[in-house]
C-alpha positions in Angstrom: -8.3 1.5 -33.5 -6.0 -0.4 -35.9 -7.3 -1.5 -39.4 -6.0 -5.1 -38.8 -4.6 -7.3 -36.2 -1.5 -9.4 -36.8 -1.6 -13.1 -35.5 0.4 -16.2 -36.2 -1.2 -19.3 -37.4 1.3 -22.4 -37.2 4.2 -20.2 -37.6 2.9 -18.1 -40.5 2.1 -14.4 -39.8 -1.3 -13.3 -41.1 -3.6 -10.3 -40.6 -7.3 -10.0 -39.9 -9.9 -7.3 -39.2 -10.3 -6.7 -35.4 -12.9 -8.4 -33.6 -12.5 -11.5 -35.9 -12.8 -14.9 -34.0 -10.0 -17.2 -34.2 -12.3 -19.7 -35.9 -13.0 -17.1 -38.6 -9.3 -16.0 -39.2 -8.5 -20.0 -39.6 -11.2 -20.2 -42.3 -10.2 -16.9 -44.0 -6.9 -18.3 -44.4 -8.1 -21.8 -45.7 -7.7 -23.9 -42.5 -11.0 -25.3 -42.0 -9.6 -28.4 -40.3 -7.9 -27.7 -37.3 -7.2 -30.9 -35.5 -7.7 -34.7 -35.7 -10.2 -36.8 -33.7 -8.8 -39.8 -31.6 -9.6 -42.1 -34.9 -7.8 -39.6 -37.1 -10.8 -37.9 -38.6 -10.3 -34.3 -39.6 -12.1 -31.8 -37.1 -12.8 -28.1 -37.2 -15.4 -25.3 -36.4 -19.0 -26.9 -36.5 -21.4 -25.0 -34.4 -19.8 -21.6 -33.9 -20.8 -21.2 -30.5 -18.8 -23.3 -28.3 -21.0 -26.3 -27.7 -19.5 -29.0 -30.0 -15.9 -28.1 -29.0 -14.6 -29.2 -32.4 -12.7 -26.1 -33.0 -10.2 -26.5 -30.3 -6.6 -25.0 -30.9 -3.7 -24.0 -28.8 -3.4 -20.3 -28.3 -0.3 -18.8 -26.7 0.8 -22.2 -25.4 -2.6 -23.0 -23.8 -4.2 -26.3 -25.2 -7.9 -26.8 -25.9 -8.9 -23.1 -26.4 -12.2 -22.8 -28.4 -11.4 -20.9 -31.7 -15.0 -19.9 -32.1 -15.1 -18.2 -28.7 -11.7 -16.5 -28.9 -11.1 -12.8 -30.4 -7.8 -12.3 -32.3 -5.6 -9.8 -30.8 -2.2 -8.6 -31.8 0.6 -11.0 -31.3 -1.8 -14.1 -30.8 -0.1 -17.3 -31.6 -2.3 -20.0 -32.7 -1.2 -23.7 -33.2 -3.4 -26.3 -35.0 -3.0 -30.1 -34.9 -3.9 -30.7 -38.4 
């Protein structure tokens, strides 16, 4: 098993440990706010179990994926809407 997994966050290549959630990877790399609400308020992971849906990001071109429920894998492309 690989020591790290290589992913891309907003165009920047980074590495994380295997079995890291996307929400954790974002936090590790200083991205606590991943999108904006309709009124412009910053949003990010809150509950960590998929209930609040505040951690939605685009992954591999698919919008509204829950970052707290998605594990990182090699080549994963994450786009936030900060």
